[in-house]
N, C-alpha and C positions, 0 to 999 in steps of 0.2 A: 601509617597507611601502608598497605601491602599493594605492590604493583607487580604484575606478571606480564612479561613480554613474550610474544612469539619470537622466533629467531629468523627463519628463512623468509625473506621478503619484508620483514619488519625491521630488524636490526641489521641483518646481513644481506648483501647483494649477491645472492647465490644462484640466481636464475640461469645465467650463462653456463655455469658449471653443471647444474642439474640437467639442462638440455643437452649439453655435450656428452655427459655420461650416458644419458638415456639413449640418444641417437646412435652413438658409436660403440657402446658396450652392452646395453640392455636389449635394444632392438634386434641385433643379429642373433643373440642367444635365445630370446623368447619369441621371436617371430612377430613382433608387434609393429604397429604403424609408426613410422617416423613422424616427428613433430617439428615443423619449421617455425620461424619467428611469426609468420603470418598465421599459421595454425594456432599458435599459442595465444596470440592476441584475440582470436575468435573464441577459443576454448575457455579463456579466463572469464568470459562473460557468463559461464555456466558453472555447474557444480563439479566437485572432484569425482564423485561416482559416475556422472555422465561422461566426463572426459576420459575416465578409465575405460568405460565401455566403448567409446569411440576409437581408442587406439587398440582395442582388442584384449584388454585384461579381463579375465574371467574372475568372478567373485572369489573362488577358492584359491586363486593365485595371488591375491592382494597382499596378504601378510608376508609370504615368501618373497614376493617382488620388492616389498618395502624394505625387508631386511637386507636383501642383496644390494638394493640401491644405497642404503646407508653405508654398507661396506665399501662400495665403489666410490662414493662421494667422500668418504673419510680419507681415502688415499689422495684426494685433491684438496684437502683442507687448506693448504697453503695458497690456493687460488681464490679462496673465498675471503672477501673483505667486508668490513662494516661500512654501511652507508655513510657518506659525509654528513656530519651533524650528530650522529648517534653518540659518539664519545662525549661531546660537550653536553648533550642532554642527560646522559647517565651521570656524569660528574655533578651536574647541577642538582639533580634529584638526590644524589648521595649526600650532598651538602645539606639538604633539607631533612636528612635522617630517615628517609623512607626505606622500608624493607623491599628489596627488589629481587625478582626471580626471573629465570628464563624457563619456559615450558615449550618443548619442541618434540616433534616426532623424529627429528634428526638424531644422530649419534651424540651421546652426551660428551664424550671425549673430544669430538670435533668442535662442538659448540664452545667448550672450555678453551680449546686451542685458539679459536678465532677471537674470542674475547680477550685472551691473554695477549695475543698479537696486537690487539687494539688498545691494550693498557687498562682495561676495565674489568678484568676477571675478579678482582677483589671486591668489586662493587655489587656483583650479582651472584646469587646462588643458582646453579644450574640444576634443575630438578630432573629426576630420572625420566628418560625418554618415554613418551606415551605411544600407545597404539594410534593408528591413523585417525580414529574417531573417538579416542578415549580421554580427551582433555578435561571434560566436565568432572569425572571422578577424581582426577589429579587435583583439580582446583578445590573441590570439596575437602579433600584430604589436607591440602595446604591450609585452608581456613581453620580446620580443626587443630592442626598442629601449631598454628600461630595464634590461636584463640582470637581470631579476627571476625568481626561482624561482617557479613557479606557486603553490606552497603559501604563499608570502609575499604573495600578492595576493588582493584581495577584490573581488567584484562585488556591488553593492547595488542592488536594483531591486524593482519591484512587479508584474512580469509573468512568466509562464511562460518567455517567450523570454529574459529576463535570466538566470534560473536555468539554463536549458538551455545558453546560451552559456558561462556560467561553467564548467559541467561539461565541456563540449567543450574548453575551453581549459585545463582542469586546475586552475582557480582555486577558491578558497573562495567561498561565497555567503551573502548575507544577504537575506532577503525582508522587505519592509516591508508592513504590513497596511492602510495608509491610501490605497493607490493604486488602480490600474485593476482588479486581480484580487484576489478575497478570499482570506483565510487558508487556507480549506479546499482551494482549488485549488493554491495555492503549496506547501502542505505535502506535496502529492502528489509534488512534485519533489525532496523531501528536501534542502532547503537546509541549510547548516551551522548556520544560526540563523534565527529569525523574531522580528522586533521589532515592538512596538506604539507606540513613541515614538522621537523622535530622540535623546532623552537616553540611551537604552539602547545606542546604537551605539558611542560612545567607550569606554564601560565594557566592552563586549564585545570590542572590538579590542585593548584594553590588558590583557585577562585572560590 
């Protein structure tokens, strides 16, 4: 079975670092609106494009801003930790001989560094970073490369774009509730399952 994980908000607790970089390094340079914790909890009920518009990001700025954000956050890789329970889950799935991958719009070297610090870099292959909304194509390519039937593959993530990408690729999907977007928003995408803890994932995949 092929299992693809999102990184930020799914395996890694990177929100505090992302907000800190955004508010203290991106906002002054780009003239964008700061985002407080209260703003974030409200904005996470919506979509990424709407949130970008709210803080003042123009469509033509998105790619350049994403690339700069990756660079700035990469310098803070040592501050990003895996969620408690992530390592045990990955090791459990590895014992079951699943093929596991990480697909993220974050910097590939950063992802590998955080996984290595958590002791699980040998268990997952980090795929090349995607564009902000380019995950579906990456998933389709992975299915071809691994000769995997879409129904035998799972995308596990915490955002609408993860669920949407899985559907477009014909894969099954699991939404996690501890990440960037809340359960009520993710449920609207009708994922195959919604989980509230890492321990639920191996049980679900083996059912």
